[in-house]
C-alpha positions, -999 to +999 in steps of 0.1 A: -366+703-492-398+690-515-388+668-543-390+684-574-416+668-600-417+679-633-451+693-639-484+676-652-475+684-687-447+662-688-470+636-681-473+603-710-497+619-734-519+588-746-542+610-761-537+647-756-576+659-769-604+655-747-632+637-768-666+621-761-651+605-725-620+594-717-605+576-689-578+591-673-549+582-647-532+602-620-503+593-596-509+612-562-481+610-536-469+630-506-428+635-515-400+636-487-405+665-466-437+676-476-466+682-459-494+670-483-497+650-514-484+662-547-496+651-585-467+631-599-485+625-633-516+627-646-531+621-680-560+612-701-560+577-715-586+574-743-595+581-783-626+595-803-652+568-786-657+567-742-633+553-723-634+549-686-613+536-659-622+512-634-596+494-615-556+497-612-529+481-597-496+486-591-462+460-592-429+460-568-414+486-596-444+511-589-460+506-625-494+509-627-519+487-646-555+502-654-586+484-671-617+499-680-642+500-709-637+514-740-652+522-774-622+539-791-612+520-822-580+547-824-573+541-792-545+508-809-527+542-824-515+547-783-500+505-784-464+510-775-442+491-804-421+479-780-446+451-772-467+427-782-502+431-773-527+403-767-552+417-785-544+449-811-582+464-822-617+470-810-634+437-812-670+450-807-688+480-798-669+480-766-641+464-752-623+458-718-587+471-722-556+470-700-526+493-704-497+501-681-477+526-676-441+526-662-432+533-627-399+550-635-397+585-654-379+589-690-346+612-682-347+628-716-391+634-719-392+633-684-423+613-689-437+581-670-440+563-703-466+541-713-454+507-722-486+484-725-518+484-740-540+459-749-579+456-763-595+428-745-632+414-759-653+402-791-679+417-812-706+424-780-699+445-752-670+440-724-662+454-692-624+452-673-637+460-637-607+451-616-571+442-620-538+431-603-506+427-611-486+395-605-449+392-598-433+393-633-454+418-645-485+396-656-519+417-652-549+395-639-582+412-649-612+401-641-654+417-653-680+409-676-684+397-714-712+390-737-695+379-769-696+341-778-660+351-792-643+364-767-607+358-774-601+326-749-569+314-745-559+282-722-593+283-707-610+266-680-644+273-698-640+277-733-675+288-743-705+312-730-732+300-710-753+323-703-765+363-711-730+377-698-702+357-680-678+370-661-641+366-679-607+361-660-572+369-676-536+372-673-522+388-700-479+392-697-472+425-705-440+421-715-447+396-742-429+394-774-459+380-793-496+381-793-495+344-785-466+342-761-471+316-732-485+326-698-515+343-710-546+330-701-582+345-707-615+323-700-652+326-692-667+319-660-702+318-655-734+303-658-767+304-683-779+338-665-755+369-661-726+370-642-697+396-639-665+394-618-657+428-597-624+418-582-596+401-581-560+395-567-530+375-570-513+354-541-473+349-536-479+313-554-493+328-586-531+319-577-555+341-586-592+351-563-619+366-583-649+377-566-681+392-583-722+384-586-737+356-604-769+353-612-769+314-623-777+286-606-755+265-620-723+291-616-694+266-618-690+258-585-660+231-572-653+219-533-682+247-524-692+254-488-722+274-506-726+251-537-764+267-540-781+301-556-795+313-524-820+342-537-821+362-572-780+371-571-752+359-550-718+371-548-692+342-559-657+335-545-634+317-574-597+307-568-582+295-598-548+279-596-514+282-615-511+250-639-474+252-649-452+226-661-417+221-652-387+201-669-355+198-657-324+180-674-295+175-660-257+171-679-224+166-668-193+186-684-171+168-696-187+134-696-151+118-684-126+137-662-096+130-648-093+131-612-082+164-599-099+185-629-133+202-621-163+184-630-197+202-639-234+193-633-254+218-655-293+216-651-315+234-676-348+243-659-378+249-684-413+261-683-436+243-710-466+264-693-494+275-697-490+294-666-458+312-647-445+290-625-438+306-587-420+301-555-395+276-578-369+263-555-337+241-567-319+216-540-293+192-549-275+168-527-236+168-535-209+136-540-196+131-507-166+157-502-141+135-494-152+120-527-154+154-548-155+185-527-175+214-536-158+243-558-182+270-567-218+269-582-237+293-606-273+304-615-289+328-649-318+338-621-318+340-583-295+331-560-278+298-545-262+291-508-232+278-496-230+235-493-239+225-455-252+198-433-244+157-438-243+148-466-240+177-481-269+199-501-270+233-518-303+255-524-315+276-549-343+302-548-353+310-580-387+326-579-409+328-605-406+312-643-425+324-671-438+304-697-414+293-721-381+309-701-355+286-687-330+288-659-299+272-656-279+262-620-242+245-627-226+232-595-190+225-598-170+199-582-137+187-580-131+146-579-098+134-566-099+095-573-121+074-597-153+062-582-166+028-588-193+034-612-190+070-620-203+101-599-234+108-607-255+132-594-298+145-593-315+175-583-352+184-575-372+216-584-408+222-564-426+247-575-462+260-567-464+254-533-457+216-535-454+201-572-419+187-580-395+176-611-363+160-608-333+151-632-305+131-627-271+138-649-270+115-683-244+103-687-231+092-655-194+113-657-167+087-652-138+097-630-106+081-644-068+088-623-029+083-631+000+067-620+038+078-620+064+057-624+107+060-627+132+041-635+156+030-631+148+027-591+184+038-583+212+054-599+248+061-585+272+088-598+306+109-587+298+142-573+297+164-609+281+139-632+247+134-641+218+110-631+193+099-660+160+085-655+125+080-675+094+087-657+062+075-670+026+080-665+002+056-667-034+062-676-060+040-653-075+030-670-079+063-696-069+098-690-074+127-707-063+156-691-022+172-688-001+164-657+026+184-647+062+168-634+084+178-609+112+169-585+091+180-552+114+169-523+147+154-515+173+168-535+210+174-522+229+205-520+244+211-554+216+190-573+194+204-601+158+183-614+155+184-649+125+174-674+123+177-706+088+170-713+063+192-682+036+190-684+028+155-704-002+149-719-019+116-722-037+108-750-063+085-738-052+053-731-011+050-736+011+060-712+037+090-721+077+093-706+098+122-704+137+120-689+151+134-658+182+146-650+194+152-617+226+172-624+254+170-592+280+196-584+317+185-580+337+186-544+369+203-551+389+201-520+416+225-509+445+217-481+469+243-467+507+232-468+530+260-452+538+236-421+560+217-442+587+233-450+594+240-416+594+200-414+619+202-446+642+222-432+647+204-397+653+168-414+681+184-441+696+198-413+707+165-395+729+155-421+757+178-415+750+172-376+757+134-383+784+141-406+801+155-372+796+129-355+817+104-375+848+118-365+871+141-347+884+151-311+866+152-279+858+191-286+840+186-319+822+158-302+811+183-278+796+208-301+780+181-322+756+171-290+751+203-285+741+208-326+716+183-315+695+199-289+695+231-309+679+207-338+657+192-316+640+226-304+641+239-341+623+211-356+598+216-326+595+254-335+590+247-369+561+222-366+544+248-338+545+277-360+535+258-389+504+242-373+494+277-361+492+287-395+479+258-413+436+266-425+417+239-425+403+216-458+373+230-469+348+213-494+320+225-514+298+204-542+268+179-540+277+155-507+283+118-510+256+102-495+223+080-509+194+101-511+153+097-514+140+119-542+103+129-548+090+134-582+054+144-584+028+146-612-002+172-607-032+177-629-055+201-615-053+198-574-044+158-574-009+154-572+004+112-573+037+107-565+065+079-564+104+082-554+140+073-567+170+066-550+206+091-556+238+079-551+260+103-546+298+091-545 
């Protein structure tokens, strides 16, 4: 089914009524499923005078850039209030103009709104003949001017040289002020008549201009044809971008405890006069064994993951407009003290070859700490608590917090308690915490059933011995039988008693010598020491 497009009557009404002569702008495109082109929008663009459009370009967002000539002073009423025009009023009898129509339709009004409009000219006549769009919504325009007071800015040729000169300009269609950085307007010509008829911009922000010249002294540089060959010749000129990038690097914090994160923050700023293109950031990271990479972030563009040996990270930033800044943050986690600090430097390349470098200032210092326990050994009975003092010492300074724990080696039935954890080291002074290891008593329970049988067996011989002392032969014979029965009875009692006995059971903290590991952890850096616990 063809795409439904609002009718032309909903197009941007830059000027609803035809006057002497108006420019017009139209967008024609074949929608999905259509067998032919369809009018998406069509609009007048002009005022009470003569208005003509001669050049059009489209950017990556499908916004249309238009240039031409206008003699309509009232065209200034169409300048959008949301942007700052480079020139807000008509400068002479006729001026060049630059207009921009958004590629995004307004969902409320169904208009493709006019988002930028500016005059471009002095007290005489100008005309804009060609236009191109760069990667950051800059309009590159060329044409001709007869005005000595043409509004130049960052010009490579600041004065009118002949009857008419070509002009080359870049206007920032997103500018907040008329004097925003990154805007250029310059003459380009000799002592006769010159006119610019074509303009393009490449990926490196280089501007290419073509046109016609009648001037034998047209400004040439590195020319394969340095002189005029006839009454008029074509000309081709390449105007490079003049960008100045600065970069500063700062570490946060300037003193970092081992195991805690350290951020290298780089701020890249374009001080002009032209936008910078193809901006790329690179940084060689500290040795991973000293300070492994943790993360990265960037306010514009994207960064790779670290790779190579030594490890490095690269970030593709793209274009930076004049006055704009981009911040890159690289986060590492130092493992231990780095002699001389843990500095870092980065490099930015732009405009296909220019570079700028920066080193983080000041050099960040990595500090550490040590864990000690006293006394080194303690002896207690099961059920008694052993006490120690843990000392955390900065090396030489430390400002992070340290979590303390008994990480391994505790015997069965023992618990470890530390009075203060984490502890915070006040820079240069050691701190202490009390450590207590509580043990559990060992109760012993023994079954006694067989002892009663033995007691009975020992009591019975008393009567038997009495019988042996005196009496008749018969009585002695009966005493002998009694002794035999007694021995059998004792054996039976001992056997039965041993069968019903329960072996001893033991709980609590076993006796022994134990090595307990005490850990102090700050961030990802653990430091350990050991103590000895003897349980009796």
